[in-house]
N, C-alpha and C positions, 0 to 999 in steps of 0.2 A: 544529339540526345544525351550523352554522358556530361555534355557542358553543363545543360539543363539543369539535369536531376543534380550535379553537383553544386549550381547555382541556388536552387531549390533547398540543397539538406546547409549550405549555409546559413541562408535565411533562417531555417528551423535551429540552429543551436544559436543563432545570433538572439533568437525571441525568446530561447532559453533562458539567456543570460540577462534578456529585457524583465523575464516574470521573475525571476531571483532575486530582480532589485525592487519588482514593484507586487510583490506578493500577496497583497490582497484583490489582485486581478485574476478571472476564473482562466484555468491552463484552459488551451484547447477551443476556446469558443471566442475566437474576433469579434471585438464590436461592429454592430451596425449591420452584422449578417441580418438575409429577411428570413421569413419562415422556411420559405422554399429552400434555401439556402440550409438550414437549420436542417431541413427534413432531406436533404442531397446528401451533407454529410454522415446523416444516419446512415442510408442506407450504404452509403461506402465502408462509412466504419464496421457495420452492423454483416458486411458479406468479405471484408478484410481477415474479419474475428472469426467467421465460419470457414475461411479457408485455410488459415491458420489449423486450427483445430484438427481439420480433414487430411492436410497436407504436413502439418510441423511449420515451424519457425523457417529456416533454412529454405525450404522446398519451396516457401509462396514467395512471389516477386508480384509487383506491384504492376506490372502488365495483366500478370494472372486475375489480379485482384478488379482492376480496370477492366478485363473480356467479360468476367462473371459478373461486375454491376450493368452491364449494357453501357458503359461509358468510355471516351474517350482516355488514355492515358495522359495527356494535358490536361484534363477536369480534375482528374483524380490530384494531380501531383497540387493543385490549386488547395485542395482540402488536407491531404497528407502526403507532403514532396517526400516522405521515407518507411520504410516500414518502423522504425524506430519511434515515430510521429504515433503510429496506432497504440506499440505498444503506451508508451506514454500515454494515452487516451483511455486505455480500458485501464491503465495504473487509477488515474483520476475520478473516472466514474465509478471503479469501485469504492476509491477509497471513500468519494464524495455520498455513496452510497451508506458506507459505512458510518461514516460518520453521525448520517443522518438517523442511521436508527440508534448506535451509542447514545447517542444523547437524553432518549429514558432511560439511561441507566437509574434505576431505586436505588434510594438510600441505602445504609449499611455495612457491613464487614468488608474488608476489601476483600478478601477471600470468596464473597459470595458473587462480588461486583467485575472480580477477573473473570471469575466462570462465565458471568453474564457478555460480559465482555469478547472472551476466546468464542464463546458457543455462538457469538450474532456473527463475527467474523467468519466462521464457517459459512452458516447461515448464506450470506453475503455469495463468498464465492462459490458453493456448492452447482448454482446453476451454469458457472465457468469453470468447471473441471477441468473438462477435457483437453481445452484451451489451455489452462495453467498447467495440465502435464505436457506438452508437449513446448511448455515456453520455461519448463524449469531448470535449462544448460543458461537460458537468459537472464531470468533472476538470480540466480547464483553465481554465474560467472560473467556476465559480460561489466563492463569497467561502466558503458554509457547506459544501457539501459536495466540497469539489474536493481536488486535492493536495497542497495545502500551507495547507489550511483547518484552524482551532486545534481543530475538533474532530476533524478526522481524525490527529492528532499522533498519535496512540500504535500506530495503523497502519501511517502513516510511520517511524515511528522504528524500528518493529521490522526493516522491512525493508530502511532505511537500514545498520542496525546489522550485516546481514551482511555488507554493502557495506565498513563500517570495519573488521569482524573480518577477511575480505579481506586488509587490507591491513596491518594492526595484529598481525597474526598470522602472518604469513608471515616467512618461513626468510630473506629479503632485504627486512626491513620498514625503511624508511624511518627517520630520529629520529621522538619520538612526535608535535611537530607536525604534520609534512609527513605521516606515514601519516594522521593525523584526518584533515588536508586533504584528501588523496587520496582516502581512501575518501569523504568527501562527496561529490567531484568525479565520482568513477567510477559514485557514487549516480546522480547526475544526466545523466551520458551514459548507463546503465542506463533510463533514464526518456525519453530521446530515441529509443533505441532500439526502447522498445515504442512511442512513435508510430508512429514508420516503420514497424513490422512491423502499429500498425493500421490505418493508412492503406494500406498497400501492395496494389497491385491485379494485381501479377503472380501466377504461379500458386504455389500453398502459399507463396505470401510469398518467392519465389527472392530477390527484389531482396533483401530485409533479410540473409538467409543470404550472402550473399556480401559483403554490407556487413560482418557478422560476422568472415568470413574475412581482410577487407581489417587490420579491427582488428586482430586477433590476430595477422599478420606485424607492425603495427608497434610493438605494446606493449614488445618485447625494446629498442626503438628511447628507447623512453619512459622503459623502465628505467635504460638508463644515461642518458640525459640527467637525472635527476634526481641524478648523482651532482654535476654543475655548481649553484655557487650560486642564479647568478641563476633557474634554471628551477624549483629549489627557490622560493625569493621569490616566484616566477611564482605556482607552485600554492596557497600561503598566503595571498596575496594576494589570489587570483579565491576562494580558496573563503569570506576574509573577504567582499569583495562580493556575493558568493551568497548570502547567512547574512543579509546585512544588507538585501536588497534581496527574498526569496522567504521564507525561514524565520521563521518569525511564534510559533516557542518560545523561551525565556529558555533560555539554557545550561545554568543547573543546573538546571531540569525538565525540560530536554533529556535530562542526565546521569541524573536518576531513573527516566526513562522506559527507558532503554539496561537500565537494573540493573533494573530489574521485566523488562522483555524475557526478560533472559538468564536471570531465575528461573523465569517462564512456560515458557519453550523448556526446560529443562532438568527442568521438573516434568511435559513431554507424553512 
């Protein structure tokens, strides 16, 4: 059985490499799958997510998922050869839903568009909060499954694009270089707010909501500050450092992924 698991895990890794080269292809949905197969996959996926939410990522095994779903372990491996595949599918589903909702962003100033992007992210993630809480060590610390892993690049860039567009397409957008950098920094800020929201122990995450209100009040000052050359230089330099430290995708590949994400969103 161990050899079989390793064999399927290798196939899963190979598929990630193929999909990174053919980035327009939908992640986690093999071509030619029947409606019955899609229904089975969805059932297994939802069962796995429920178990992870209840027991935690480390404590949940694929054998547990198969038993809970009432299927054989072999059938489960056909759809999800590893827990990693379940996590990647979750990223894909959430980022696709977010990109769809983000496409409804109205025209206006970048700070208002950013707040829309942030609130939309919270709305998309809210039904999955308990699952995401159990995944915090994976999201932050895993090189293979975390937010900044190569295998999760497409889902990450799909979300990042919404924040990029919030600035680049704004009525008061700064110069292209500054707009691109600011968009990425706002994406990083949004991730920190999401982490705060996940860790927030106040009733209905009241502290996070209060923090967003404070942020909203300060954004107009930041918008004015962007007219000052040293501030614009700081934004660009901070973005360069963050890309070097965290983002693992080549800029040319990232641009291709952004374009592919735009085409996928427009087709939805």
